[in-house]
N, C-alpha and C positions, 0 to 999 in steps of 0.2 A: 971279746965278741962271741956269742954264741955260736953255737953248731947251726943252728938254722938260718941265722945272721949270715953269718961265713957261707952257706950254701948258697944263700940269696943274693950275696956280692958277686959270688962266683958265676951267677947265672945273668946276673944285671952287665958282668964284664964281657957278656960272649952275645951274639946276635940273636939267641932262642927268645930273650925276654921280648927284647924290641918286635921280632916277627910275631911275637903270641899278642903283643899289643895291637899290631896291624890289622890281626885277623879279627881280634875283639872288635874294632874300629869297623871293619869290614861285617860283620855279621851285626853290628848295631844296625847297618845302614841296609838291608837287605826287606826289610819288613817295611812297611806302610800302613799304619791306622788307619783306620776311618771314623767318623763320626765324632762324638764328643771324647774320643781316645785320641783323636788325631794329633793329640800336643803331646803324646807319650813317649817318652824317649828314656830306656833304661841304662845308664850309665857304666856298661860294663867295664871301659876303658878307666874309671876312675881307680879302680882296685889296684891295676899294676902300676899307675900312676902313683896311687900313695905309698907301695913298696918302693917305687924308683926314688920317689920325691925321699925317703926316709933313710935310703941307703946309698944314694949315688951322690959322688963329689964332683962330678964332670960338670965343666963349664957349659960343654956342648948339648946338653941333656934338655934344657929350657928350649933351647931350638928346636929339637925333636919333639916339645910336647906342642909346640906351634904347630909347626908341620903336622902332627898327630890330628892336631884340632880341626885345623884348614882341609885336611882328607876328610876327615868327617863333614864338614861343611858342605864339601862338593859331593860325597857319596848322598846325603842326607836333603840336599838341596834348602837348607839353612844360608840367612845372610854371611856371606864371606867374611870369617873373622868372629863369627858367634863362637862356636867351639873352641875355637883357637882362645879368645879370650878365658872362657869356663876353665879348660885345661891349665892355661898359664894361671890363673888365680888361685885354681885349685893346689896346682903345685908349689907357689909361693905360701900357700897359707902352712901346708903341710911343712915343708923343707923349714920356714921359721919356726913352726912350734916344735919342730924335732929338735932344732937350736937351743929352744928354752925351756923344754920339756921333756923328760926322758918318760917314754911309754912304752914298757917292755910287758906286760902282762898282754894275752890274745883278746881278753874280755875288754882291756882299756884301748887297744888298738884298735877294735871295732868300736868301739863308742866314739872314740875319736876319729874314725872314718864317718860314723851316721853325724856327728856334729857337722864336721864340714860339709859333706854331702847336702843337709839341711842348707846350711850358707850356701853353697854354689847353685842350689835350685831356686831358693829365692832370690838371686841374682838374677839367675835365668829369666825367672817370669818378671822380676821388674826390668829387665829389657825387652821382654816380649809384651809387656804393657804398652811399652811405647813404639812400638812397631807394629803396623800392619800386616808385613807379609810373614810373622811369625804367631803361631797360634797361644794364646794366652789363658789355658786352661785350669784353673786352680787345683782344680780334682786331679786333673791328668798329671801336672809336675807333684804334689802329693805322690799319687801312686807310683810316678817315676821315682821319685827321693827313695821311696818304703821299698819299692822292687829293688834299686840298686844297692841299698844298707841289705837286704836279703840274701842278694845275690854273692855278697862278702866274703862268707865262708867258704863257699866251694871254689872262686874265681882264686881267692888267695892260697888255697891249700894247691892247686893245680902251679901257679905260679912259685910257690915255695916245694913243691915237690920236683918240678924240672929237672933240677940239676941231678936227682936222683936217677932220673929217668934217663936220664943220659948218659948214664955212668960217668958222672965226674966223682972223683974223690976228695 
């Protein structure tokens, strides 16, 4: 196990990682876009979900992921279960892929993240098309997916550096 992976695993084992995920969901729920951007939702919590799915082996994590999605539904006013379904689907995709293919390099991880974000936002768009209470703007979904991918380096860096910041050895 590499030093960075070992540090991240230590973080996942304590509550700071999960608290950080809750903060990202809360931050994502405090803005309200208007007009053609009303469907814009940058998926900041997907970055720590990606790290969590790659490194956690706990059987309780999927329940936390589902609860996190339901919390995002409540904050954002989306139909109950919408983000829960997307978060669980993303978690399962990454978890299954990690067990099949070892992606070690940073660029490869970022590309894997981007590919799976594309899949998730396509699923979100398909669900939104079938519902009257969710805005289905293709441009807003594309911008959301691209922005989520662009935020990956910053948020991944924060979540991977946190063990060093809190003084763990």
